[in-house]
N, CA, C, O and CB atoms as a CASP TS submission, in Angstrom:
PFRMAT TS
TARGET T0000
AUTHOR 0000-0000-0000
METHOD Language model
MODEL 1
PARENT N/A
ATOM      1  N   MET     1     -28.939 -28.070  11.197  1.00  0.00           N
ATOM      2  CA  MET     1     -28.308 -26.993  10.390  1.00  0.00           C
ATOM      3  C   MET     1     -26.786 -27.061  10.579  1.00  0.00           C
ATOM      4  O   MET     1     -26.298 -26.927  11.701  1.00  0.00           O
ATOM      5  CB  MET     1     -28.859 -25.559  10.811  1.00  0.00           C
ATOM      6  N   PRO     2     -26.051 -27.264   9.513  1.00  0.00           N
ATOM      7  CA  PRO     2     -24.596 -27.409   9.642  1.00  0.00           C
ATOM      8  C   PRO     2     -23.926 -26.091  10.042  1.00  0.00           C
ATOM      9  O   PRO     2     -24.317 -25.012   9.596  1.00  0.00           O
ATOM     10  CB  PRO     2     -23.998 -27.915   8.324  1.00  0.00           C
ATOM     11  N   GLN     3     -22.924 -26.212  10.882  1.00  0.00           N
ATOM     12  CA  GLN     3     -22.206 -25.011  11.333  1.00  0.00           C
ATOM     13  C   GLN     3     -21.248 -24.537  10.240  1.00  0.00           C
ATOM     14  O   GLN     3     -20.531 -25.331   9.631  1.00  0.00           O
ATOM     15  CB  GLN     3     -21.426 -25.296  12.653  1.00  0.00           C
ATOM     16  N   LEU     4     -21.255 -23.236  10.009  1.00  0.00           N
ATOM     17  CA  LEU     4     -20.387 -22.696   8.958  1.00  0.00           C
ATOM     18  C   LEU     4     -18.944 -22.634   9.458  1.00  0.00           C
ATOM     19  O   LEU     4     -18.685 -22.299  10.614  1.00  0.00           O
ATOM     20  CB  LEU     4     -20.870 -21.287   8.513  1.00  0.00           C
ATOM     21  N   ASN     5     -18.026 -22.958   8.578  1.00  0.00           N
ATOM     22  CA  ASN     5     -16.609 -22.941   8.933  1.00  0.00           C
ATOM     23  C   ASN     5     -15.977 -21.652   8.393  1.00  0.00           C
ATOM     24  O   ASN     5     -15.818 -21.512   7.180  1.00  0.00           O
ATOM     25  CB  ASN     5     -15.875 -24.205   8.369  1.00  0.00           C
ATOM     26  N   PRO     6     -15.618 -20.718   9.265  1.00  0.00           N
ATOM     27  CA  PRO     6     -15.090 -19.411   8.818  1.00  0.00           C
ATOM     28  C   PRO     6     -13.628 -19.456   8.405  1.00  0.00           C
ATOM     29  O   PRO     6     -13.078 -18.442   7.977  1.00  0.00           O
ATOM     30  CB  PRO     6     -15.255 -18.390   9.916  1.00  0.00           C
ATOM     31  N   ASN     7     -12.997 -20.601   8.524  1.00  0.00           N
ATOM     32  CA  ASN     7     -11.572 -20.668   8.209  1.00  0.00           C
ATOM     33  C   ASN     7     -11.252 -20.313   6.755  1.00  0.00           C
ATOM     34  O   ASN     7     -10.342 -19.517   6.526  1.00  0.00           O
ATOM     35  CB  ASN     7     -11.058 -22.045   8.508  1.00  0.00           C
ATOM     36  N   PRO     8     -11.960 -20.867   5.761  1.00  0.00           N
ATOM     37  CA  PRO     8     -11.643 -20.498   4.368  1.00  0.00           C
ATOM     38  C   PRO     8     -11.822 -19.002   4.111  1.00  0.00           C
ATOM     39  O   PRO     8     -10.992 -18.390   3.438  1.00  0.00           O
ATOM     40  CB  PRO     8     -12.525 -21.289   3.401  1.00  0.00           C
ATOM     41  N   TRP     9     -12.886 -18.412   4.634  1.00  0.00           N
ATOM     42  CA  TRP     9     -13.117 -16.978   4.430  1.00  0.00           C
ATOM     43  C   TRP     9     -12.032 -16.154   5.111  1.00  0.00           C
ATOM     44  O   TRP     9     -11.565 -15.153   4.567  1.00  0.00           O
ATOM     45  CB  TRP     9     -14.502 -16.571   4.964  1.00  0.00           C
ATOM     46  N   PHE    10     -11.634 -16.588   6.312  1.00  0.00           N
ATOM     47  CA  PHE    10     -10.575 -15.870   7.024  1.00  0.00           C
ATOM     48  C   PHE    10      -9.271 -15.945   6.230  1.00  0.00           C
ATOM     49  O   PHE    10      -8.533 -14.964   6.140  1.00  0.00           O
ATOM     50  CB  PHE    10     -10.378 -16.452   8.451  1.00  0.00           C
ATOM     51  N   LEU    11      -8.994 -17.114   5.658  1.00  0.00           N
ATOM     52  CA  LEU    11      -7.774 -17.274   4.853  1.00  0.00           C
ATOM     53  C   LEU    11      -7.815 -16.384   3.624  1.00  0.00           C
ATOM     54  O   LEU    11      -6.819 -15.751   3.272  1.00  0.00           O
ATOM     55  CB  LEU    11      -7.591 -18.740   4.432  1.00  0.00           C
ATOM     56  N   ILE    12      -8.983 -16.337   2.967  1.00  0.00           N
ATOM     57  CA  ILE    12      -9.125 -15.503   1.770  1.00  0.00           C
ATOM     58  C   ILE    12      -8.936 -14.019   2.115  1.00  0.00           C
ATOM     59  O   ILE    12      -8.250 -13.293   1.396  1.00  0.00           O
ATOM     60  CB  ILE    12     -10.512 -15.728   1.118  1.00  0.00           C
ATOM     61  N   MET    13      -9.546 -13.578   3.215  1.00  0.00           N
ATOM     62  CA  MET    13      -9.418 -12.180   3.618  1.00  0.00           C
ATOM     63  C   MET    13      -7.975 -11.853   3.991  1.00  0.00           C
ATOM     64  O   MET    13      -7.466 -10.786   3.648  1.00  0.00           O
ATOM     65  CB  MET    13     -10.353 -11.874   4.798  1.00  0.00           C
ATOM     66  N   ALA    14      -7.319 -12.774   4.695  1.00  0.00           N
ATOM     67  CA  ALA    14      -5.924 -12.540   5.101  1.00  0.00           C
ATOM     68  C   ALA    14      -5.025 -12.426   3.879  1.00  0.00           C
ATOM     69  O   ALA    14      -4.170 -11.543   3.817  1.00  0.00           O
ATOM     70  CB  ALA    14      -5.425 -13.674   6.022  1.00  0.00           C
ATOM     71  N   LEU    15      -5.212 -13.317   2.906  1.00  0.00           N
ATOM     72  CA  LEU    15      -4.393 -13.263   1.693  1.00  0.00           C
ATOM     73  C   LEU    15      -4.676 -11.997   0.895  1.00  0.00           C
ATOM     74  O   LEU    15      -3.766 -11.412   0.307  1.00  0.00           O
ATOM     75  CB  LEU    15      -4.644 -14.497   0.822  1.00  0.00           C
ATOM     76  N   THR    16      -5.944 -11.573   0.875  1.00  0.00           N
ATOM     77  CA  THR    16      -6.297 -10.353   0.137  1.00  0.00           C
ATOM     78  C   THR    16      -5.626  -9.137   0.760  1.00  0.00           C
ATOM     79  O   THR    16      -5.034  -8.320   0.055  1.00  0.00           O
ATOM     80  CB  THR    16      -7.827 -10.158   0.108  1.00  0.00           C
ATOM     81  N   TRP    17      -5.721  -9.016   2.095  1.00  0.00           N
ATOM     82  CA  TRP    17      -5.101  -7.863   2.764  1.00  0.00           C
ATOM     83  C   TRP    17      -3.581  -7.907   2.617  1.00  0.00           C
ATOM     84  O   TRP    17      -2.938  -6.870   2.454  1.00  0.00           O
ATOM     85  CB  TRP    17      -5.488  -7.829   4.259  1.00  0.00           C
ATOM     86  N   LEU    18      -3.008  -9.120   2.674  1.00  0.00           N
ATOM     87  CA  LEU    18      -1.560  -9.240   2.527  1.00  0.00           C
ATOM     88  C   LEU    18      -1.129  -8.819   1.124  1.00  0.00           C
ATOM     89  O   LEU    18      -0.118  -8.137   0.956  1.00  0.00           O
ATOM     90  CB  LEU    18      -1.106 -10.683   2.816  1.00  0.00           C
ATOM     91  N   SER    19      -1.898  -9.226   0.126  1.00  0.00           N
ATOM     92  CA  SER    19      -1.575  -8.856  -1.258  1.00  0.00           C
ATOM     93  C   SER    19      -1.672  -7.350  -1.462  1.00  0.00           C
ATOM     94  O   SER    19      -0.807  -6.745  -2.094  1.00  0.00           O
ATOM     95  CB  SER    19      -2.509  -9.578  -2.239  1.00  0.00           C
ATOM     96  N   LEU    20      -2.739  -6.743  -0.919  1.00  0.00           N
ATOM     97  CA  LEU    20      -2.909  -5.300  -1.061  1.00  0.00           C
ATOM     98  C   LEU    20      -1.790  -4.546  -0.348  1.00  0.00           C
ATOM     99  O   LEU    20      -1.287  -3.543  -0.854  1.00  0.00           O
ATOM    100  CB  LEU    20      -4.272  -4.865  -0.513  1.00  0.00           C
ATOM    101  N   THR    21      -1.406  -5.034   0.829  1.00  0.00           N
ATOM    102  CA  THR    21      -0.338  -4.386   1.584  1.00  0.00           C
ATOM    103  C   THR    21       0.986  -4.469   0.835  1.00  0.00           C
ATOM    104  O   THR    21       1.714  -3.480   0.742  1.00  0.00           O
ATOM    105  CB  THR    21      -0.201  -5.021   2.969  1.00  0.00           C
ATOM    106  N   LEU    22       1.294  -5.639   0.307  1.00  0.00           N
ATOM    107  CA  LEU    22       2.543  -5.803  -0.447  1.00  0.00           C
ATOM    108  C   LEU    22       2.527  -4.945  -1.709  1.00  0.00           C
ATOM    109  O   LEU    22       3.547  -4.364  -2.080  1.00  0.00           O
ATOM    110  CB  LEU    22       2.764  -7.285  -0.815  1.00  0.00           C
ATOM    111  N   LEU    23       1.368  -4.865  -2.371  1.00  0.00           N
ATOM    112  CA  LEU    23       1.263  -4.054  -3.573  1.00  0.00           C
ATOM    113  C   LEU    23       1.468  -2.576  -3.244  1.00  0.00           C
ATOM    114  O   LEU    23       2.163  -1.863  -3.968  1.00  0.00           O
ATOM    115  CB  LEU    23      -0.098  -4.270  -4.246  1.00  0.00           C
ATOM    116  N   PHE    24       0.854  -2.120  -2.142  1.00  0.00           N
ATOM    117  CA  PHE    24       1.008  -0.729  -1.726  1.00  0.00           C
ATOM    118  C   PHE    24       2.462  -0.418  -1.375  1.00  0.00           C
ATOM    119  O   PHE    24       2.994   0.616  -1.778  1.00  0.00           O
ATOM    120  CB  PHE    24       0.100  -0.427  -0.529  1.00  0.00           C
ATOM    121  N   LEU    25       3.103  -1.316  -0.622  1.00  0.00           N
ATOM    122  CA  LEU    25       4.496  -1.090  -0.231  1.00  0.00           C
ATOM    123  C   LEU    25       5.407  -1.097  -1.466  1.00  0.00           C
ATOM    124  O   LEU    25       6.358  -0.319  -1.541  1.00  0.00           O
ATOM    125  CB  LEU    25       4.955  -2.167   0.783  1.00  0.00           C
ATOM    126  N   THR    26       5.116  -1.965  -2.417  1.00  0.00           N
ATOM    127  CA  THR    26       5.930  -2.017  -3.624  1.00  0.00           C
ATOM    128  C   THR    26       5.788  -0.725  -4.432  1.00  0.00           C
ATOM    129  O   THR    26       6.778  -0.159  -4.898  1.00  0.00           O
ATOM    130  CB  THR    26       5.536  -3.229  -4.481  1.00  0.00           C
ATOM    131  N   LYS    27       4.540  -0.266  -4.592  1.00  0.00           N
ATOM    132  CA  LYS    27       4.322   0.986  -5.329  1.00  0.00           C
ATOM    133  C   LYS    27       4.966   2.160  -4.593  1.00  0.00           C
ATOM    134  O   LYS    27       5.544   3.048  -5.220  1.00  0.00           O
ATOM    135  CB  LYS    27       2.808   1.247  -5.526  1.00  0.00           C
ATOM    136  N   LEU    28       4.867   2.162  -3.267  1.00  0.00           N
ATOM    137  CA  LEU    28       5.460   3.240  -2.482  1.00  0.00           C
ATOM    138  C   LEU    28       6.970   3.237  -2.638  1.00  0.00           C
ATOM    139  O   LEU    28       7.587   4.294  -2.778  1.00  0.00           O
ATOM    140  CB  LEU    28       5.077   3.108  -1.003  1.00  0.00           C
ATOM    141  N   LEU    29       7.571   2.044  -2.614  1.00  0.00           N
ATOM    142  CA  LEU    29       9.022   1.951  -2.764  1.00  0.00           C
ATOM    143  C   LEU    29       9.458   2.399  -4.146  1.00  0.00           C
ATOM    144  O   LEU    29      10.439   3.130  -4.286  1.00  0.00           O
ATOM    145  CB  LEU    29       9.497   0.525  -2.506  1.00  0.00           C
ATOM    146  N   LEU    30       8.728   1.962  -5.173  1.00  0.00           N
ATOM    147  CA  LEU    30       9.074   2.353  -6.541  1.00  0.00           C
ATOM    148  C   LEU    30       8.895   3.855  -6.741  1.00  0.00           C
ATOM    149  O   LEU    30       9.698   4.497  -7.416  1.00  0.00           O
ATOM    150  CB  LEU    30       8.217   1.580  -7.554  1.00  0.00           C
ATOM    151  N   THR    31       7.835   4.411  -6.149  1.00  0.00           N
ATOM    152  CA  THR    31       7.613   5.849  -6.269  1.00  0.00           C
ATOM    153  C   THR    31       8.734   6.624  -5.582  1.00  0.00           C
ATOM    154  O   THR    31       9.182   7.653  -6.089  1.00  0.00           O
ATOM    155  CB  THR    31       6.253   6.236  -5.669  1.00  0.00           C
ATOM    156  N   THR    32       9.185   6.130  -4.429  1.00  0.00           N
ATOM    157  CA  THR    32      10.252   6.809  -3.698  1.00  0.00           C
ATOM    158  C   THR    32      11.569   6.721  -4.472  1.00  0.00           C
ATOM    159  O   THR    32      12.345   7.677  -4.491  1.00  0.00           O
ATOM    160  CB  THR    32      10.413   6.199  -2.287  1.00  0.00           C
ATOM    161  N   LEU    33      11.821   5.583  -5.107  1.00  0.00           N
ATOM    162  CA  LEU    33      13.076   5.414  -5.838  1.00  0.00           C
ATOM    163  C   LEU    33      13.070   6.208  -7.132  1.00  0.00           C
ATOM    164  O   LEU    33      14.086   6.798  -7.500  1.00  0.00           O
ATOM    165  CB  LEU    33      13.326   3.940  -6.134  1.00  0.00           C
ATOM    166  N   THR    34      11.938   6.230  -7.828  1.00  0.00           N
ATOM    167  CA  THR    34      11.885   6.921  -9.117  1.00  0.00           C
ATOM    168  C   THR    34      11.646   8.419  -8.950  1.00  0.00           C
ATOM    169  O   THR    34      11.997   9.208  -9.827  1.00  0.00           O
ATOM    170  CB  THR    34      10.791   6.318  -9.988  1.00  0.00           C
ATOM    171  N   ASN    35      11.053   8.808  -7.830  1.00  0.00           N
ATOM    172  CA  ASN    35      10.764  10.222  -7.596  1.00  0.00           C
ATOM    173  C   ASN    35      11.250  10.607  -6.203  1.00  0.00           C
ATOM    174  O   ASN    35      10.445  10.685  -5.275  1.00  0.00           O
ATOM    175  CB  ASN    35       9.241  10.516  -7.751  1.00  0.00           C
ATOM    176  N   PRO    36      12.555  10.850  -6.036  1.00  0.00           N
ATOM    177  CA  PRO    36      13.086  11.163  -4.717  1.00  0.00           C
ATOM    178  C   PRO    36      12.527  12.474  -4.196  1.00  0.00           C
ATOM    179  O   PRO    36      12.162  13.348  -4.983  1.00  0.00           O
ATOM    180  CB  PRO    36      14.602  11.222  -4.756  1.00  0.00           C
ATOM    181  N   PRO    37      12.456  12.623  -2.882  1.00  0.00           N
ATOM    182  CA  PRO    37      11.919  13.857  -2.309  1.00  0.00           C
ATOM    183  C   PRO    37      12.770  15.064  -2.694  1.00  0.00           C
ATOM    184  O   PRO    37      13.967  14.953  -2.957  1.00  0.00           O
ATOM    185  CB  PRO    37      11.835  13.741  -0.787  1.00  0.00           C
ATOM    186  N   SER    38      12.125  16.193  -2.717  1.00  0.00           N
ATOM    187  CA  SER    38      12.811  17.423  -3.091  1.00  0.00           C
ATOM    188  C   SER    38      13.813  17.834  -2.013  1.00  0.00           C
ATOM    189  O   SER    38      13.520  17.710  -0.823  1.00  0.00           O
ATOM    190  CB  SER    38      11.796  18.549  -3.333  1.00  0.00           C
ATOM    191  N   PRO    39      14.993  18.321  -2.411  1.00  0.00           N
ATOM    192  CA  PRO    39      15.988  18.755  -1.410  1.00  0.00           C
ATOM    193  C   PRO    39      15.546  19.992  -0.646  1.00  0.00           C
ATOM    194  O   PRO    39      16.086  20.299   0.417  1.00  0.00           O
ATOM    195  CB  PRO    39      17.320  19.033  -2.083  1.00  0.00           C
ATOM    196  N   HIS    40      14.554  20.707  -1.194  1.00  0.00           N
ATOM    197  CA  HIS    40      14.065  21.905  -0.519  1.00  0.00           C
ATOM    198  C   HIS    40      13.044  21.490   0.534  1.00  0.00           C
ATOM    199  O   HIS    40      11.837  21.514   0.291  1.00  0.00           O
ATOM    200  CB  HIS    40      13.441  22.912  -1.535  1.00  0.00           C
ATOM    201  N   LEU    41      13.543  21.112   1.699  1.00  0.00           N
ATOM    202  CA  LEU    41      12.644  20.621   2.747  1.00  0.00           C
ATOM    203  C   LEU    41      11.942  21.770   3.462  1.00  0.00           C
ATOM    204  O   LEU    41      11.026  21.537   4.251  1.00  0.00           O
ATOM    205  CB  LEU    41      13.421  19.774   3.759  1.00  0.00           C
ATOM    206  N   ASN    42      12.358  23.005   3.198  1.00  0.00           N
ATOM    207  CA  ASN    42      11.728  24.135   3.878  1.00  0.00           C
ATOM    208  C   ASN    42      10.463  24.594   3.172  1.00  0.00           C
ATOM    209  O   ASN    42       9.845  25.579   3.578  1.00  0.00           O
ATOM    210  CB  ASN    42      12.701  25.290   3.981  1.00  0.00           C
ATOM    211  N   THR    43      10.069  23.878   2.106  1.00  0.00           N
ATOM    212  CA  THR    43       8.831  24.226   1.396  1.00  0.00           C
ATOM    213  C   THR    43       7.916  23.002   1.346  1.00  0.00           C
ATOM    214  O   THR    43       7.777  22.387   0.289  1.00  0.00           O
ATOM    215  CB  THR    43       9.138  24.742  -0.049  1.00  0.00           C
ATOM    216  N   PRO    44       7.291  22.638   2.464  1.00  0.00           N
ATOM    217  CA  PRO    44       6.431  21.456   2.494  1.00  0.00           C
ATOM    218  C   PRO    44       5.076  21.691   1.849  1.00  0.00           C
ATOM    219  O   PRO    44       4.286  20.758   1.709  1.00  0.00           O
ATOM    220  CB  PRO    44       6.233  21.005   3.911  1.00  0.00           C
ATOM    221  N   SER    45       4.799  22.940   1.451  1.00  0.00           N
ATOM    222  CA  SER    45       3.484  23.228   0.881  1.00  0.00           C
ATOM    223  C   SER    45       3.370  22.681  -0.546  1.00  0.00           C
ATOM    224  O   SER    45       2.264  22.471  -1.042  1.00  0.00           O
ATOM    225  CB  SER    45       3.220  24.744   0.891  1.00  0.00           C
ATOM    226  N   THR    46       4.507  22.451  -1.203  1.00  0.00           N
ATOM    227  CA  THR    46       4.472  21.933  -2.570  1.00  0.00           C
ATOM    228  C   THR    46       5.351  20.682  -2.685  1.00  0.00           C
ATOM    229  O   THR    46       6.437  20.736  -3.262  1.00  0.00           O
ATOM    230  CB  THR    46       4.938  23.017  -3.575  1.00  0.00           C
ATOM    231  N   PRO    47       4.886  19.570  -2.141  1.00  0.00           N
ATOM    232  CA  PRO    47       5.680  18.340  -2.249  1.00  0.00           C
ATOM    233  C   PRO    47       5.567  17.731  -3.643  1.00  0.00           C
ATOM    234  O   PRO    47       4.515  17.805  -4.278  1.00  0.00           O
ATOM    235  CB  PRO    47       5.231  17.318  -1.193  1.00  0.00           C
ATOM    236  N   ASN    48       6.646  17.137  -4.108  1.00  0.00           N
ATOM    237  CA  ASN    48       6.618  16.502  -5.435  1.00  0.00           C
ATOM    238  C   ASN    48       6.301  15.022  -5.320  1.00  0.00           C
ATOM    239  O   ASN    48       6.351  14.296  -6.313  1.00  0.00           O
ATOM    240  CB  ASN    48       7.959  16.695  -6.158  1.00  0.00           C
ATOM    241  N   TRP    49       5.970  14.560  -4.093  1.00  0.00           N
ATOM    242  CA  TRP    49       5.646  13.150  -3.892  1.00  0.00           C
ATOM    243  C   TRP    49       4.171  12.946  -4.164  1.00  0.00           C
ATOM    244  O   TRP    49       3.322  13.663  -3.635  1.00  0.00           O
ATOM    245  CB  TRP    49       6.011  12.683  -2.458  1.00  0.00           C
ATOM    246  N   THR    50       3.870  11.937  -5.014  1.00  0.00           N
ATOM    247  CA  THR    50       2.474  11.667  -5.372  1.00  0.00           C
ATOM    248  C   THR    50       2.014  10.371  -4.742  1.00  0.00           C
ATOM    249  O   THR    50       2.835   9.521  -4.397  1.00  0.00           O
ATOM    250  CB  THR    50       2.299  11.606  -6.897  1.00  0.00           C
ATOM    251  N   TRP    51       0.711  10.209  -4.589  1.00  0.00           N
ATOM    252  CA  TRP    51       0.157   8.977  -4.030  1.00  0.00           C
ATOM    253  C   TRP    51       0.403   7.836  -4.997  1.00  0.00           C
ATOM    254  O   TRP    51       0.239   8.002  -6.206  1.00  0.00           O
ATOM    255  CB  TRP    51      -1.358   9.126  -3.734  1.00  0.00           C
ATOM    256  N   PRO    52       0.800   6.665  -4.474  1.00  0.00           N
ATOM    257  CA  PRO    52       1.129   5.553  -5.374  1.00  0.00           C
ATOM    258  C   PRO    52      -0.055   5.020  -6.154  1.00  0.00           C
ATOM    259  O   PRO    52       0.137   4.399  -7.200  1.00  0.00           O
ATOM    260  CB  PRO    52       1.730   4.439  -4.594  1.00  0.00           C
ATOM    261  N   TRP    53      -1.285   5.242  -5.678  1.00  0.00           N
ATOM    262  CA  TRP    53      -2.442   4.646  -6.372  1.00  0.00           C
ATOM    263  C   TRP    53      -3.032   5.584  -7.417  1.00  0.00           C
ATOM    264  O   TRP    53      -4.054   5.266  -8.025  1.00  0.00           O
ATOM    265  CB  TRP    53      -3.523   4.268  -5.364  1.00  0.00           C
ATOM    266  N   THR    54      -2.395   6.746  -7.636  1.00  0.00           N
ATOM    267  CA  THR    54      -2.908   7.646  -8.656  1.00  0.00           C
ATOM    268  C   THR    54      -2.135   7.467  -9.952  1.00  0.00           C
ATOM    269  O   THR    54      -2.421   8.143 -10.940  1.00  0.00           O
ATOM    270  CB  THR    54      -2.833   9.101  -8.184  1.00  0.00           C
TER
END
């Protein structure tokens, strides 16, 4: 029975997580630049910051 080589799967998973992380950071950066935080920092109950994946 041939031994399975996990290297290709590990590479695929690593690239997938790296891509998702870069995509999340890019969306987060764009959201922060296009929608700056509110100057009223004393009202944290109503933040105008939205999740990047929505």
